[in-house]
C-alpha positions as CSV (number, residue, x, y, z in Angstrom):
1,X,-36.5,13.0,12.9
2,X,-34.6,15.3,10.6
3,X,-37.7,17.4,10.0
4,X,-38.3,17.8,13.8
5,X,-34.7,19.0,14.2
6,X,-35.1,21.5,11.2
7,X,-38.3,22.8,12.8
8,X,-36.5,23.2,16.3
9,X,-33.6,24.9,14.5
10,X,-36.1,27.1,12.8
11,X,-37.9,28.1,16.1
12,X,-34.5,28.8,17.7
13,X,-33.4,31.1,14.8
14,X,-36.7,33.0,14.9
15,X,-36.3,33.5,18.6
16,X,-32.7,34.7,18.4
17,X,-33.8,37.0,15.5
18,X,-36.6,38.4,17.7
19,X,-34.1,39.0,20.6
20,X,-31.7,40.8,18.4
21,X,-34.5,43.0,17.0
22,X,-35.5,43.8,20.6
23,X,-31.9,44.6,21.5
24,X,-31.5,46.9,18.4
25,X,-34.8,48.7,19.1
26,X,-33.8,49.1,22.7
27,X,-30.4,50.4,21.6
28,X,-32.1,52.8,19.1
29,X,-34.1,54.4,21.8
30,X,-31.1,54.9,24.1
31,X,-29.0,56.4,21.2
32,X,-31.5,58.7,19.8
33,X,-34.2,56.8,17.8
34,X,-37.9,56.4,18.3
35,X,-39.5,53.1,17.8
36,X,-40.6,54.3,14.2
37,X,-37.1,54.9,13.3
38,X,-37.1,58.7,13.6
39,X,-34.3,60.4,15.4
40,X,-35.2,62.0,18.5
41,X,-33.4,63.6,21.5
42,X,-35.3,62.7,24.6
43,X,-35.1,65.3,27.5
44,X,-36.6,64.7,30.8
45,X,-38.6,67.5,32.6
46,X,-38.7,66.9,36.5
47,X,-40.5,69.8,38.2
48,X,-43.2,70.8,40.6
49,X,-46.5,71.2,38.5
50,X,-49.1,70.9,41.2
51,X,-49.6,71.9,44.9
52,X,-47.2,74.1,46.8
53,X,-44.7,75.9,44.4
54,X,-46.6,74.9,41.2
55,X,-46.2,78.4,39.9
56,X,-42.5,77.8,39.6
57,X,-42.6,74.6,37.7
58,X,-45.5,75.6,35.5
59,X,-43.8,79.0,34.4
60,X,-40.3,77.1,34.0
61,X,-42.1,74.5,31.7
62,X,-43.8,77.2,29.6
63,X,-40.4,78.9,28.9
64,X,-38.8,75.7,28.2
65,X,-41.4,74.6,25.7
66,X,-41.0,77.9,23.9
67,X,-37.4,77.3,23.4
68,X,-37.7,73.6,22.4
69,X,-40.6,74.3,19.9
70,X,-38.3,77.1,18.4
71,X,-35.6,74.6,17.5
72,X,-37.9,71.8,16.5
73,X,-39.8,74.1,14.1
74,X,-36.4,74.7,12.3
75,X,-35.9,71.0,11.9
76,X,-34.3,70.1,15.2
77,X,-30.6,69.4,15.9
78,X,-28.8,67.4,13.2
79,X,-32.1,66.2,11.9
80,X,-33.3,65.0,15.3
81,X,-36.3,66.6,17.0
82,X,-36.3,67.2,20.8
83,X,-39.0,65.3,22.7
84,X,-39.9,66.3,26.3
85,X,-40.9,63.8,28.8
86,X,-42.6,65.8,31.6
87,X,-43.2,64.5,35.1
88,X,-44.6,66.3,38.2
89,X,-42.6,65.8,41.3
90,X,-45.3,67.6,43.3
91,X,-42.8,69.5,45.5
92,X,-41.8,66.2,47.1
93,X,-38.0,65.5,47.4
94,X,-38.4,61.6,47.4
95,X,-40.6,62.0,44.2
96,X,-38.1,64.2,42.6
97,X,-35.4,61.4,43.1
98,X,-37.7,58.7,41.9
99,X,-38.5,60.6,38.7
100,X,-34.7,61.4,38.0
101,X,-34.0,57.8,38.5
102,X,-36.7,56.8,35.9
103,X,-35.7,59.4,33.4
104,X,-32.0,58.3,33.7
105,X,-32.6,54.4,33.6
106,X,-36.0,53.6,32.1
107,X,-36.6,56.5,29.7
108,X,-33.0,56.9,28.9
109,X,-33.0,60.6,28.5
110,X,-29.9,62.7,27.2
111,X,-30.5,65.2,29.9
112,X,-32.8,66.3,32.8
113,X,-34.2,69.8,33.2
114,X,-36.6,71.6,35.4
115,X,-36.2,71.3,39.2
116,X,-37.2,74.8,40.0
117,X,-36.9,74.3,43.7
118,X,-33.6,73.7,45.6
119,X,-34.8,70.8,47.7
120,X,-36.0,68.8,44.7
121,X,-32.8,69.8,42.6
122,X,-30.6,68.5,45.5
123,X,-32.5,65.2,45.6
124,X,-32.6,64.6,41.9
125,X,-28.9,65.3,41.8
126,X,-28.2,62.0,43.5
127,X,-29.6,60.2,40.5
128,X,-27.8,62.4,38.1
129,X,-24.5,61.6,39.7
130,X,-25.1,57.9,40.1
131,X,-26.4,57.3,36.4
132,X,-24.2,59.9,34.9
133,X,-26.9,62.0,33.3
134,X,-26.5,65.7,32.9
135,X,-29.0,67.7,35.0
136,X,-29.7,71.4,34.5
137,X,-31.6,73.6,36.8
138,X,-32.6,77.2,35.8
139,X,-33.3,78.6,39.3
140,X,-32.6,76.4,42.2
141,X,-30.0,78.6,44.0
142,X,-28.9,76.5,47.0
143,X,-25.2,75.9,47.1
144,X,-25.6,72.2,47.7
145,X,-27.4,71.7,44.4
146,X,-24.0,71.6,42.6
147,X,-21.7,71.1,45.3
148,X,-21.6,67.8,47.6
149,X,-22.1,69.1,51.1
150,X,-20.1,66.3,52.5
151,X,-17.0,66.5,50.4
152,X,-17.1,70.1,49.1
153,X,-16.5,68.8,45.6
154,X,-18.5,70.0,42.6
155,X,-21.1,67.5,41.3
156,X,-19.9,66.4,37.9
157,X,-23.2,66.1,36.1
158,X,-25.1,68.9,37.7
159,X,-25.4,72.5,36.4
160,X,-27.1,75.7,37.3
161,X,-28.0,78.5,35.0
162,X,-28.7,81.1,37.7
163,X,-26.3,82.5,40.2
164,X,-26.0,80.6,43.5
165,X,-27.7,81.4,46.9
166,X,-24.6,83.0,48.4
167,X,-24.5,85.4,45.4
168,X,-28.2,86.1,45.7
169,X,-27.8,86.9,49.3
170,X,-24.9,89.1,48.7
171,X,-26.8,91.0,46.0
172,X,-29.6,91.6,48.4
173,X,-27.1,92.9,51.0
174,X,-25.5,95.1,48.4
175,X,-28.8,96.6,47.2
176,X,-29.8,97.2,51.0
177,X,-26.7,99.0,52.0
178,X,-25.6,100.6,48.7
179,X,-28.8,101.6,47.1
180,X,-31.3,102.1,50.2
181,X,-28.5,103.0,52.6
182,X,-29.9,100.8,55.3
183,X,-27.7,99.1,57.9
184,X,-30.1,97.7,60.6
185,X,-32.4,94.9,59.5
186,X,-34.6,92.0,60.7
187,X,-34.6,88.7,58.9
188,X,-37.8,86.3,58.5
189,X,-37.1,83.1,56.7
190,X,-38.3,79.5,56.3
191,X,-36.2,77.1,58.3
192,X,-37.8,74.1,56.5
193,X,-36.7,75.4,53.0
194,X,-33.3,75.1,51.5
195,X,-33.6,78.0,49.3
196,X,-34.6,80.3,52.2
197,X,-32.0,79.0,54.5
198,X,-29.1,79.4,52.1
199,X,-30.0,82.8,50.7
200,X,-30.3,84.0,54.4
201,X,-27.0,82.7,55.2
202,X,-25.5,84.4,52.1
203,X,-27.1,87.6,53.0
204,X,-26.0,87.5,56.6
205,X,-22.3,86.9,55.7
206,X,-22.2,89.7,53.2
207,X,-24.4,92.2,55.3
208,X,-22.3,91.8,58.5
209,X,-19.1,91.8,56.6
210,X,-20.1,95.2,55.1
211,X,-20.9,96.6,58.6
212,X,-24.6,95.9,58.7
213,X,-26.5,94.9,61.8
214,X,-29.2,92.2,62.2
215,X,-31.4,93.3,65.0
216,X,-33.6,90.1,64.9
217,X,-33.7,86.9,63.0
218,X,-36.9,84.8,63.1
219,X,-37.5,81.4,61.6
220,X,-40.8,79.7,60.8
221,X,-41.8,76.3,59.3
222,X,-43.3,75.1,56.1
223,X,-47.1,75.8,55.9
224,X,-47.1,78.7,58.3
225,X,-49.9,81.2,57.6
226,X,-49.9,83.5,60.5
227,X,-46.8,85.7,60.9
228,X,-48.3,88.2,63.2
229,X,-46.5,87.1,66.4
230,X,-43.1,87.3,64.7
231,X,-43.8,90.6,63.1
232,X,-44.9,92.1,66.3
233,X,-41.7,91.1,67.9
234,X,-39.8,92.6,65.0
235,X,-41.8,95.8,65.2
236,X,-40.5,96.4,68.7
237,X,-37.0,96.2,67.5
238,X,-37.6,99.1,65.1
239,X,-35.4,97.7,62.1
240,X,-34.9,99.8,58.9
241,X,-36.0,97.0,56.7
242,X,-37.2,93.3,56.8
243,X,-35.3,90.8,54.7
244,X,-37.4,87.8,53.8
245,X,-35.9,85.4,51.2
246,X,-39.0,83.2,51.0
247,X,-41.5,81.8,48.3
248,X,-44.1,84.1,46.8
249,X,-47.2,82.6,48.9
250,X,-45.3,83.2,52.2
251,X,-43.9,86.7,50.9
252,X,-47.5,87.9,50.1
253,X,-48.7,86.9,53.6
254,X,-45.7,88.5,55.3
255,X,-46.2,91.7,53.3
256,X,-49.9,91.9,54.0
257,X,-49.7,91.2,57.8
258,X,-46.7,93.6,58.2
259,X,-48.6,96.4,56.7
260,X,-51.6,95.6,58.6
261,X,-49.5,95.9,61.8
262,X,-48.3,99.4,60.5
263,X,-44.8,98.1,59.6
264,X,-44.1,100.3,56.6
265,X,-40.3,99.7,56.3
266,X,-38.9,98.3,53.1
267,X,-39.4,94.5,52.7
268,X,-36.7,92.9,50.5
269,X,-36.6,89.3,49.1
270,X,-35.0,87.3,46.4
271,X,-36.2,85.8,43.1
272,X,-38.8,83.7,44.6
273,X,-40.9,86.9,45.0
274,X,-41.0,87.1,41.2
275,X,-44.6,86.0,40.6
276,X,-48.0,87.7,40.3
277,X,-49.1,85.5,43.4
278,X,-47.0,87.8,45.5
279,X,-49.1,90.8,44.8
280,X,-52.3,88.8,44.6
281,X,-51.7,87.3,48.1
282,X,-50.7,90.5,49.7
283,X,-53.1,92.8,48.1
284,X,-52.2,95.7,45.8
285,X,-52.8,98.3,48.5
286,X,-50.1,96.6,50.8
287,X,-47.6,96.1,48.0
288,X,-45.5,99.3,48.3
289,X,-41.9,99.7,49.4
290,X,-41.2,96.0,48.4
291,X,-38.1,95.0,46.6
292,X,-36.5,91.8,45.3
293,X,-33.4,90.8,43.5
294,X,-33.8,88.4,40.7
295,X,-32.2,87.1,37.3
296,X,-34.2,89.0,34.7
297,X,-36.8,91.6,34.1
298,X,-39.3,91.7,31.3
299,X,-39.0,95.4,31.4
300,X,-35.3,95.3,30.3
301,X,-34.9,97.4,27.1
302,X,-32.6,94.7,25.5
303,X,-34.1,93.7,22.1
304,X,-33.5,89.9,22.9
305,X,-35.6,90.3,26.1
306,X,-38.5,92.1,24.3
307,X,-38.5,89.6,21.5
308,X,-38.9,86.8,24.1
309,X,-41.6,88.8,26.1
310,X,-43.6,89.2,22.9
311,X,-43.4,85.6,21.9
312,X,-44.2,84.3,25.5
313,X,-47.2,86.6,25.8
314,X,-48.6,85.7,22.4
315,X,-48.6,82.1,23.5
316,X,-49.4,82.2,27.1
317,X,-51.3,85.6,27.4
318,X,-49.4,86.6,30.5
319,X,-46.2,88.5,31.2
320,X,-43.2,86.2,31.6
321,X,-41.4,86.3,35.0
322,X,-37.9,85.3,35.8
323,X,-38.9,81.6,36.3
324,X,-40.4,81.5,32.8
325,X,-37.3,83.4,31.4
326,X,-34.9,80.9,33.1
327,X,-36.9,78.0,31.8
328,X,-36.4,79.4,28.2
329,X,-32.6,80.1,28.8
330,X,-32.3,76.6,30.1
331,X,-33.7,75.2,26.9
332,X,-31.5,77.5,24.7
333,X,-28.5,76.8,26.9
334,X,-29.1,73.0,26.5
335,X,-29.6,73.3,22.8
336,X,-26.4,75.3,22.4
337,X,-24.4,72.7,24.4
338,X,-26.0,69.7,22.3
339,X,-24.9,71.4,19.1
340,X,-21.4,72.1,20.4
341,X,-21.2,68.4,21.7
342,X,-22.2,67.4,18.2
343,X,-24.2,64.4,19.6
344,X,-27.8,63.5,20.2
345,X,-27.1,60.5,22.4
346,X,-23.7,60.8,24.3
347,X,-24.2,62.1,27.9
348,X,-20.6,62.4,28.5
349,X,-19.9,64.6,25.6
350,X,-22.8,66.8,26.5
351,X,-21.5,67.0,30.0
352,X,-18.2,68.2,28.8
353,X,-19.8,70.8,26.5
354,X,-22.0,72.2,29.3
355,X,-18.8,72.4,31.5
356,X,-17.0,74.5,28.9
357,X,-19.7,77.0,28.4
358,X,-18.2,80.6,28.4
359,X,-19.9,84.0,27.5
360,X,-23.2,82.4,26.4
361,X,-25.5,85.3,25.5
362,X,-29.0,85.0,26.9
363,X,-32.0,87.0,27.9
364,X,-30.7,86.8,31.5
365,X,-27.3,88.2,30.5
366,X,-24.1,86.7,29.4
367,X,-23.5,83.3,31.2
368,X,-20.3,81.5,31.9
369,X,-20.1,78.3,33.9
370,X,-17.7,78.4,36.9
371,X,-15.7,75.7,38.6
372,X,-18.7,74.9,40.9
373,X,-21.0,74.6,37.8
374,X,-23.0,77.8,38.7
375,X,-23.9,80.3,36.1
376,X,-22.1,83.6,36.5
377,X,-24.1,86.6,35.4
378,X,-25.5,90.0,36.8
379,X,-28.9,90.3,38.5
380,X,-31.7,92.8,38.5
381,X,-33.5,94.6,41.1
382,X,-37.4,94.8,40.9
383,X,-39.5,97.3,42.9
384,X,-43.1,96.8,43.7
385,X,-45.2,100.0,44.1
386,X,-49.0,100.0,44.2
387,X,-48.8,96.3,43.4
388,X,-46.9,97.0,40.2
389,X,-43.5,95.4,39.5
390,X,-41.0,97.9,38.0
391,X,-37.5,97.3,36.7
392,X,-35.2,99.3,38.9
393,X,-31.8,98.3,37.4
394,X,-29.1,95.8,37.0
395,X,-26.8,94.8,40.0
396,X,-23.5,92.9,39.8
397,X,-21.8,90.8,42.7
């Protein structure tokens, strides 16, 4: 009888020991240790890597990997290497939320990055706020990415590297009026897309306030391929320019079809035009008198920019656009905050460090985080002539 009790006690002790080991390992994974005992910093990547908009997520991930590999090759942060957990949200808002939830809970990442489109960033921000995990987007410009549209309050755990949609719209307005000296324009935008709607709104407010006149405003829905009807109506109004803050695939079609209809006025957009697909879709012969405002230019003479361009081209064999650049900046920005927070596991300390970021020098300019968690910095204007993108100059709000 005594032997049986001893065996039961031994089994119970073994079971308790196994449970304790499991808890320790689980805790280790949460607090920055891999199952092999090596310190790691788990960062989740949630972006569109296939289908519509895939160019954004792919370029963003390339820039991000470059930044992460640089720090890992130098030994990591406080002896811990950064591990990227990459997931494709397929340009689907529901999937972006599901991935963010998984990264925050099951994968227990320190932070979530990526989210190159405003709709997916807004959706994922729900999980970031609920599970208190910092989320950093490099180029989702919609105001409601970092601000709760119901309360008007800044989302505590969500940060944006680039300027917001209202600032981007205002910069497009400033360039149109101050540089091109144009005051009568038509607008073509995607009513199904948060980015397009909000940059359009920012442009309208700034443009009309500065004395500009919008002679026509036409909306289309996601997936539209034929803009000839819209453009024909616009042509009759004789605007001095067409403002179209849309994605690169839509912009390419609008440019091509406008030129085929002999509409040769300037066509002006935002950062979403900054992709070779814009020219590829439109055709080089049609890509003249086209401009867009964005966050960075590979043609900037700054040494830091040229160093980045060289490294990126050596690795990926293509010129880095603003999406790739902001992926790189996002990685460096996050690394800087982790170092200042002096932690590899504490989300709250990281959040506080991100919020306190001021005068951070990057290839997209000097960045400070404002009260709405937006990155404050200047922009650049790119001109497309004969299908070639050229750096025209910097522009400030």
